[in-house]
C-alpha positions in Angstrom: 18.5 -2.0 -7.4 17.2 -1.5 -3.9 13.5 -0.4 -3.9 11.4 0.9 -1.1 7.9 -0.4 -1.7 5.0 1.4 0.0 1.2 1.1 -0.2 -2.0 2.4 1.2 -1.0 5.8 2.7 -4.7 6.8 3.0 -4.2 10.5 3.8 -2.2 9.7 6.9 0.6 12.3 6.7 2.3 11.5 10.1 2.7 7.8 9.1 3.9 8.7 5.6 6.5 11.1 6.9 7.7 8.5 9.4 8.0 5.8 6.8 10.0 8.1 4.4 12.4 8.9 7.2 13.0 5.2 7.7 13.3 4.8 4.0 15.9 7.6 3.8 17.9 5.9 6.6 18.0 2.7 4.5 19.1 4.6 1.4 17.2 2.7 -1.4 17.7 3.6 -5.1 14.0 4.3 -5.7 10.7 4.6 -3.9 7.6 3.0 -5.4 4.0 3.4 -4.1 1.3 0.8 -4.9 -1.6 3.2 -4.6 -4.3 4.5 -2.3 -2.7 7.8 -1.4 -6.1 9.1 -0.2 -9.2 7.9 1.6 -9.8 7.4 5.3 -7.3 10.0 6.5 -7.6 13.8 6.7 -4.6 15.1 4.8 -5.0 14.0 1.2 -3.3 17.1 -0.4 -0.2 16.8 1.7 0.2 13.1 1.1 -0.3 13.5 -2.6 2.2 16.3 -2.7 4.8 14.3 -0.8 4.3 11.2 -3.0 4.6 13.3 -6.2 7.9 14.7 -4.8 9.4 11.5 -3.3 8.1 8.5 -5.2 9.7 7.4 -8.5 6.6 5.4 -9.4 3.1 5.5 -8.1 0.0 3.4 -8.9 -3.6 4.3 -8.4 -5.6 2.5 -5.8 -9.4 2.0 -5.6 -9.8 4.9 -3.2 -7.8 7.2 -5.5 -10.0 6.1 -8.5 -13.2 6.7 -6.5 -12.1 10.2 -5.5 -11.3 11.0 -9.2 -14.7 9.7 -10.3 -13.2 6.8 -12.3 -14.9 4.2 -10.0 -18.5 4.1 -8.6 -18.5 4.8 -4.9 -21.3 2.2 -4.4 -18.8 -0.6 -3.8 -17.5 1.1 -0.7 -18.4 0.5 3.0 -20.2 3.3 4.8 -17.1 4.7 6.4 -15.0 4.4 3.3 -17.7 6.1 1.3 -18.0 8.9 3.8 -14.2 9.5 3.7 -14.2 9.4 -0.1 -16.9 11.9 -0.4 -15.2 14.2 2.1 -11.9 13.8 0.1 -13.7 14.7 -3.1 -15.0 17.9 -1.5 -11.7 18.9 0.1 -8.9 17.8 -2.2 -7.1 20.4 -4.2 -6.9 20.7 -7.9 -3.1 19.8 -8.1 -3.6 16.7 -6.1 -6.6 15.7 -8.2 -4.6 16.2 -11.4 -1.8 14.0 -10.1 -4.2 11.2 -9.1 -5.9 11.3 -12.5 -2.6 10.5 -14.1 -2.1 7.2 -12.2 -3.0 3.6 -13.2 -3.6 0.6 -11.0 -0.9 -1.5 -12.6 2.6 -1.0 -14.1 3.6 -3.3 -17.0 6.9 -4.1 -18.7 9.1 -4.3 -15.6 11.0 -7.2 -14.0 8.6 -7.0 -11.1 4.9 -7.4 -11.4 3.2 -4.3 -9.9 -0.5 -4.1 -9.1 -2.5 -2.2 -6.5 -4.7 -5.2 -5.7 -3.8 -8.3 -7.8 -2.7 -9.6 -11.2 -6.2 -10.8 -11.9 -8.0 -7.7 -10.7 -5.6 -4.7 -10.2 -8.3 -2.6 -8.5 -10.5 -4.8 -6.2 -9.2 -8.3 -5.4 -7.9 -8.9 -1.8 -5.2 -11.6 -2.0 -5.5 -13.1 1.5 -5.1 -16.9 1.0 -2.5 -19.2 -0.6 -5.1 -20.5 -3.0 -5.8 -17.0 -4.3 -2.0 -16.2 -4.4 -1.4 -19.4 -6.4 -4.0 -18.4 -9.0 -2.4 -14.9 -9.1 1.0 -16.4 -9.7 -0.4 -18.4 -12.5 -1.8 -15.2 -14.0 1.4 -13.1 -13.8 4.3 -13.2 -16.2 7.1 -11.9 -13.8 8.6 -14.4 -11.3 8.0 -11.9 -8.5 4.9 -9.7 -8.1 4.0 -7.1 -5.5 0.5 -6.0 -4.4 -1.1 -3.7 -1.8 -4.8 -3.1 -1.1 -5.3 -5.5 1.9 -3.3 -3.4 4.3 -1.6 -6.7 5.5 2.1 -7.4 5.3 2.1 -10.8 3.5 4.3 -13.2 1.5 3.4 -16.2 -0.7 5.8 -18.4 -2.5 6.1 -21.6 -4.5 9.3 -23.2 -6.0 8.4 -26.8 -6.9 10.9 -28.1 -4.4 8.7 -28.2 -1.3 5.3 -27.3 0.1 4.0 -23.9 -1.1 3.7 -21.4 1.7 2.4 -18.0 2.7 1.6 -16.0 5.8 1.8 -12.6 7.6 5.2 -11.0 7.6 6.2 -9.9 11.0 8.4 -6.8 11.5 12.0 -7.5 10.6 11.3 -10.6 8.5 13.8 -11.2 5.7 13.3 -13.6 2.8 15.7 -14.9 0.1 13.8 -14.5 -3.2 16.4 -16.0 -5.5 14.4 -19.1 -6.2 10.8 -19.7 -7.0 7.8 -17.5 -7.6 6.7 -14.9 -5.0 3.8 -12.6 -4.4 4.5 -9.9 -1.7 2.6 -7.3 0.1 4.4 -4.5 2.0 1.5 -3.8 4.3 -0.2 -0.5 4.9 1.5 2.8 5.6 -1.5 4.7 6.8 -3.9 2.1 8.1 -2.3 -1.3 9.0 -4.8 -4.1 9.6 -2.6 -6.9 10.8 -2.8 -6.0 14.5 0.4 -4.0 14.5 -0.4 -0.3 14.6 3.1 0.7 13.3 3.3 1.9 9.7 4.6 -0.8 7.3 6.9 -0.9 4.2 9.1 -3.3 2.3 12.7 -3.0 1.2 13.4 -5.1 -1.9 16.8 -5.8 -3.4 16.5 -6.9 -7.0 20.2 -7.7 -7.4 20.6 -10.0 -4.5 16.9 -10.9 -4.6 16.0 -10.3 -1.0 13.1 -8.7 0.9 12.8 -7.1 4.3 9.5 -6.1 5.9 9.9 -3.0 8.2 7.6 -1.3 10.7 7.9 2.3 11.9 6.3 4.0 14.9 4.6 7.3 14.2 2.5 9.8 16.1 -0.9 8.2 15.9 -2.4 10.9 18.0 -1.6 13.5 15.3 -3.3 11.4 12.6 -6.3 10.6 14.7 -6.7 14.2 15.8 -6.7 15.3 12.1 -9.4 12.8 11.3 -11.6 14.0 14.2 -11.0 17.7 13.4 -12.1 17.1 9.8 -15.4 15.6 11.0 -14.7 12.1 9.6 -16.1 9.0 11.4 -14.6 8.5 14.8 -14.0 4.8 14.0 -11.4 5.8 11.4 -9.4 7.5 14.2 -9.8 4.7 16.8 -8.7 1.9 14.5 -5.3 3.4 14.0 -4.4 2.6 17.6 -5.2 -1.0 17.1 -3.8 -1.7 13.7 -7.1 -3.2 12.6 
């Protein structure tokens, strides 16, 4: 099966629509989202509606859980908390109902699926190989996928050579047939790896391969929506830098 893996949409409708257009051009069998449909961006209802229509599987991220009241907002930075409070006040009932039905992990599949990590599906940022190795120790599937960090990443170990892991540049392809892997598709709505383009991952579970893809989108439209909503200006500015 060919799966489009997305994560961290964060209320950025122009980025989400651009990624889905690229996904459609690739023709995967299913679309899976690893969470954080809302937060930071100014179009939560439209993003949730699009995810409910297009995604075959969707996890809850920490921002989704804060907006639904499942998590305490005190863990958030100032800008994240401001955006979460704005989302709570402006999100519609249908979108809220959808978010309340999501969980931060999906069990019982050939792939391990967590919003953040196998050890902590809600909060842990897997940024180093030492963390990834401990996560691989903790997960049952040979291959796991996480989001949360907004970084396109890969980590692997196979016992035949040195373990490795690093940022995944646009167009990178990996053969996953051997060894253990922990993958991150990167962020759709707020990339943080210095590439402002929206990120996603195409995964083939028959041939066991992965391709990291980047998509240009109208950043001006997303930034203007943030400013029009009265959200912090920094949330608009960072979209242009991919940070």
